[in-house]
C-alpha positions as CSV (number, residue, x, y, z in Angstrom):
1,M,0.0,0.0,0.0
2,E,1.1,3.5,-0.7
3,H,-0.1,6.8,0.7
4,V,-1.4,9.0,-2.2
5,C,-3.4,11.8,-0.6
6,N,-5.5,12.9,2.3
7,L,-9.4,12.8,2.4
8,T,-9.2,16.6,2.5
9,D,-7.5,16.7,-0.8
10,I,-10.7,15.5,-2.5
11,P,-13.9,17.6,-2.1
12,D,-17.1,15.8,-1.3
13,D,-18.9,14.4,-4.3
14,S,-16.0,14.5,-6.5
15,A,-12.9,12.7,-7.8
16,R,-9.3,13.3,-8.5
17,E,-6.6,11.4,-10.3
18,F,-3.3,10.2,-8.8
19,Q,-0.5,8.1,-10.3
20,K,0.1,4.7,-8.8
21,D,2.4,1.9,-10.2
22,G,2.7,4.0,-13.5
23,Q,-1.1,3.9,-13.9
24,P,-3.7,6.9,-13.6
25,V,-6.1,6.1,-10.8
26,V,-9.4,7.8,-10.0
27,V,-10.1,8.2,-6.2
28,V,-13.8,9.1,-5.7
29,K,-15.3,10.5,-2.5
30,H,-19.1,10.5,-2.4
31,D,-21.7,10.1,0.4
32,G,-19.1,8.8,2.8
33,L,-17.6,6.3,0.4
34,V,-14.2,6.4,-0.9
35,R,-13.3,4.2,-4.0
36,A,-10.6,4.0,-6.4
37,F,-10.5,2.7,-10.1
38,I,-8.0,2.7,-12.9
39,N,-8.7,5.7,-15.0
40,W,-9.6,3.5,-18.1
41,C,-12.7,3.1,-20.0
42,P,-13.7,-0.6,-20.7
43,H,-15.4,0.5,-23.9
44,L,-12.4,2.3,-25.8
45,G,-9.5,1.6,-23.5
46,I,-8.8,5.4,-23.1
47,E,-8.8,7.6,-20.0
48,L,-12.3,8.6,-18.8
49,N,-11.7,12.3,-18.6
50,F,-10.8,15.2,-21.0
51,M,-10.0,17.8,-18.3
52,P,-8.0,17.1,-15.1
53,D,-10.0,15.8,-12.3
54,Q,-13.3,16.0,-14.2
55,F,-14.7,12.5,-13.7
56,M,-18.3,13.1,-12.3
57,D,-21.7,13.7,-14.2
58,S,-23.5,16.8,-13.8
59,D,-25.3,15.8,-10.7
60,N,-22.1,14.3,-9.2
61,Q,-24.0,10.9,-8.6
62,F,-21.9,8.8,-11.1
63,I,-18.5,8.5,-12.7
64,M,-18.8,9.6,-16.4
65,C,-16.8,8.8,-19.3
66,A,-16.3,12.2,-21.0
67,N,-15.8,10.3,-24.4
68,H,-19.3,8.7,-24.8
69,G,-21.2,9.7,-21.7
70,A,-21.2,6.2,-20.0
71,L,-22.2,6.3,-16.4
72,F,-20.4,4.1,-13.8
73,E,-21.7,3.2,-10.3
74,I,-19.3,4.8,-7.7
75,D,-19.6,1.9,-5.2
76,T,-19.0,-1.0,-7.6
77,G,-17.7,0.6,-10.8
78,D,-20.5,-1.2,-12.9
79,C,-21.4,0.7,-16.1
80,L,-25.0,1.6,-15.9
81,S,-25.6,3.1,-19.4
82,G,-23.6,3.7,-22.5
83,P,-21.9,1.4,-25.0
84,C,-20.0,-0.5,-22.2
85,S,-23.1,-1.6,-20.3
86,G,-22.4,-4.8,-18.5
87,D,-18.7,-4.0,-18.1
88,K,-17.2,-2.3,-15.1
89,L,-14.2,-0.1,-14.1
90,I,-11.2,-1.9,-12.7
91,P,-11.0,-1.4,-9.0
92,V,-7.7,-0.6,-7.2
93,P,-7.4,-1.7,-3.6
94,L,-7.8,1.3,-1.2
95,E,-7.7,1.7,2.7
96,V,-8.6,4.9,4.6
97,R,-6.3,5.2,7.5
98,G,-7.5,8.1,9.7
99,D,-7.4,11.0,7.1
100,E,-5.0,9.3,4.7
101,V,-6.0,7.5,1.4
102,W,-3.7,4.4,0.8
103,L,-3.7,2.6,-2.6
104,G,-2.7,-1.1,-3.2
105,Q,-1.2,-2.6,-6.3
106,V,-2.7,-1.6,-9.6
107,E,-3.4,-4.2,-12.4
108,V,-2.5,-3.2,-15.9
109,P,-5.7,-3.2,-18.1
110,A,-5.7,-6.0,-20.7
């Protein structure tokens, strides 16, 4: 596990990108949940965002792929709508230790 940020570095109902094991990782903080996923769309195999740290839909309820509008559940990474329905984001092991966010090993997308 590696310390990547503090909880205060991520505003509520938003996400930020961090580098871990040479991979871009999205850390999301929403409704008391903190989750991490590889910043990689299962449909096109490209990063989810166009702009830095812009990963949420307009209502801040889902992770959104800026390329084709697919929506992903924050808790599970499951694709709820879009061309990758049935797929999911690749989770990254995460631990919150006090105010610190720690990430585990990142699997390289196939």
